[in-house]
C-alpha angles and dihedrals in degrees: 000000000000124000092247099041093119094047093050093047092047094049091046091052092049091050091048096049102032095093097029118116111207122205126199090018099128128094111223091184091062096035106029093171093057129228092317090055093059097064138320093238091077094066091052092041093055093045097048102031098256094124091060091047089052090051091052090051092049093047091049091049091052091045090052088063094052093124092055092044091048088058089052092045090054094047096052108103102219139039094240090058091051092049090048092051090057093044096049092049091048089052091050089053102041103023135214093309090071112016127060118199123215096252092065090097138103090280090067100042095040090050093052093047091048090055091051092046104039110019110035111095104173136005132223094009094149131031119208124211088255090062093249115131130218128215134214122246137186112201096188094103087059091053095257116118095217133117115198143185110206145081126317088247090059088061095040098047102036102036111018101036092026094219093192096052125079127197126166135137093355094310115121126185110181148126109274133198111288096018124146105227132196110207105194106190105029098173107164096355100257094122092044090054091047090053092044089053091049097044094046128202093316094060139066138217124210107196123193114213130142110162110110100225092044089053092053091056091041091054091049091052091051089052089053090054107038096164094053091040088069088067095048128082121184117218104204098208136082112256115239145153093273133025129238097030114144114230138166128234129234129184126012142242114015089346096062110137139180125243135181113278109260096205097034092250103074130195096260137029125219132244132192132222089234090055091048092050091051095042094050094036092233109195091197141020106192105166134020121192122186130186103149107144100264099325093101098106092049091048092050090054088055089054098050096112092049092047093049092047101041105020092215126194109262133213107180128173111230102174101091094080131023092227090057089070086079108009097067096049091043091054092049091046090051090065087072094223098130099254117174120210136220133171131218133170125209108191138054089237135050101289131089105037105162130199112209118198130181141163108233113244115242 
């Protein structure tokens, strides 16, 4: 592989897609109000050329990090992951108008329609402070003994697409029966229930969630699934690099984020995975999932002892910040534990790029 393989592949993808006009490349489940509902700037941008200028800026910014992305390109363990890295970054630069991602295929649309048709039992059963409503689902017809209050995308991503499971070319990174799982970013409990289903009665799930409204929905979902609830423990703190740090909270639902404490006291205090493992005397940590709105690298640093000791399988979201496309894997690689890396993407838009990492079993 040449030293500029990423740069050449990225430029070639931009040239290929720059003048393309994609149709049917928008997800109404994620953005129910359409393009106009995202932000008003887009109408003006398209009319006066600002959107193209923004794409040029984003492409140039990505290109300026070619050396870092070349490192990531080289460390990915399969060709499909490398191709996906280039495609996702091209999408982030040019947008849905020009770039089509692999998931925009019958698998995605058929899966969503099947959930609406076969699994949704009631609509608008819970209203969030944001005004968004959640629906009720029963996954039993799909062979999954889970009932869930949430969004259609919670069912689609966690259970149908299995966002936290990787399989390609004989390599599988997944939660297995009996595993001890860390679920960093529990939100409404859909991922915790997915992991509890996968790990079975011999395993356990430790799910980090701290936002009050999220916890209400999470508690309701545990009540709906009492058998699986026995395997799930909620850790009511944000996960971070150090414990006991006061922070404030912004946003809500899946977009809940941490911010510096304005008054020095904060509304929440942090925890670390290492502290949890010590406090609960965890004999094993088999799988760590993180989707925590850009706090992933900090949280990994707070799990270093557990990772060194147990070498768990990792499923880490890297899409919140451009620099996470290389920084997270580089930090894990720097531990010198022999982790191998793969990439997968679970939407038809820019969100949900997952880095899977595992140490091959001898």
